[in-house]
C-alpha positions as MATLAB code, in Angstrom:
seq = 'MIAFEVNDMTCGHCVSTITKAVRVIDKGAILNIDLSKHRVTIDPTEADAQELSDAIREAGYTPTPVPASTAPAAATKARGGCCCG';
ca = [
     -12.254   -6.631    9.863;
     -12.234  -10.222   11.021;
     -12.955  -12.970    8.500;
     -13.782  -16.637    8.818;
     -14.318  -19.434    6.353;
     -17.299  -21.491    7.498;
     -17.544  -24.460    5.141;
     -20.523  -25.983    6.946;
     -22.623  -22.825    6.351;
     -24.843  -23.962    3.483;
     -28.109  -21.997    3.455;
     -29.958  -18.920    4.587;
     -30.869  -20.588    7.869;
     -27.148  -21.003    8.584;
     -26.597  -17.316    7.773;
     -29.377  -16.344   10.158;
     -28.062  -18.582   12.938;
     -24.526  -17.216   12.632;
     -25.806  -13.641   12.488;
     -27.827  -14.140   15.675;
     -24.884  -15.782   17.454;
     -22.575  -12.881   16.608;
     -25.191  -10.283   17.612;
     -25.509  -11.870   21.070;
     -21.914  -10.951   21.885;
     -21.593   -7.827   19.716;
     -24.857   -6.034   18.968;
     -23.184   -3.341   16.863;
     -21.093   -5.636   14.675;
     -21.422   -5.277   10.914;
     -21.585   -8.656    9.197;
     -20.983   -9.436    5.558;
     -21.674  -13.000    4.562;
     -20.883  -14.582    1.207;
     -22.742  -17.872    1.284;
     -21.323  -19.092   -2.032;
     -17.752  -18.685   -0.743;
     -18.611  -19.709    2.827;
     -17.090  -16.455    4.134;
     -18.188  -14.471    7.168;
     -16.587  -11.046    7.524;
     -17.234   -9.088   10.692;
     -16.445   -5.505   11.634;
     -16.805   -5.777   15.425;
     -17.551   -3.011   17.899;
     -17.081   -4.965   21.145;
     -15.902   -8.539   20.584;
     -12.493   -9.813   19.557;
     -11.699  -12.540   17.023;
     -11.639  -15.329   19.598;
     -15.013  -14.342   21.050;
     -16.536  -14.191   17.569;
     -15.058  -17.557   16.631;
     -16.355  -19.086   19.870;
     -19.861  -17.702   19.240;
     -19.961  -19.182   15.731;
     -18.623  -22.501   17.025;
     -21.204  -22.587   19.844;
     -23.912  -22.050   17.209;
     -22.809  -25.346   15.655;
     -20.393  -24.266   12.912;
     -16.656  -24.578   12.345;
     -15.106  -21.164   11.646;
     -11.566  -21.045   10.278;
      -9.781  -17.673   10.477;
      -9.003  -16.092    7.110;
      -6.106  -13.637    6.800;
      -7.370  -10.103    6.161;
      -5.572   -9.919    2.821;
      -7.692  -12.799    1.429;
     -11.017  -11.656    2.878;
     -13.541  -10.488    0.294;
     -13.715   -6.713   -0.103;
     -17.415   -6.638   -0.894;
     -19.705   -9.412    0.225;
     -23.435   -9.802    0.513;
     -24.841   -8.410    3.741;
     -26.363  -10.965    6.063;
     -30.073  -11.463    5.728;
     -32.187  -13.499    8.076;
     -35.587  -15.079    8.210;
     -35.366  -17.382    5.209;
     -33.748  -20.783    4.921;
     -33.036  -20.369    1.192;
     -30.633  -17.415    1.340;
];
């Protein structure tokens, strides 16, 4: 699992944008996003941490790596299509 804190992720539209950006480089990745804690946790199938970070950054956000020991164990799965979460 790879986790990032993304403090400028503030709504469902942000979640959708980040989800799409990650899926472009890793179609099989499993994303868990906790909007209230600004955490994105990814279980990648193809991409590494740097590629995932770059994809999120290119989507317009500022991901900060989170050590695995502080990543949430159970987060809300990413949902798209709504800008209200």
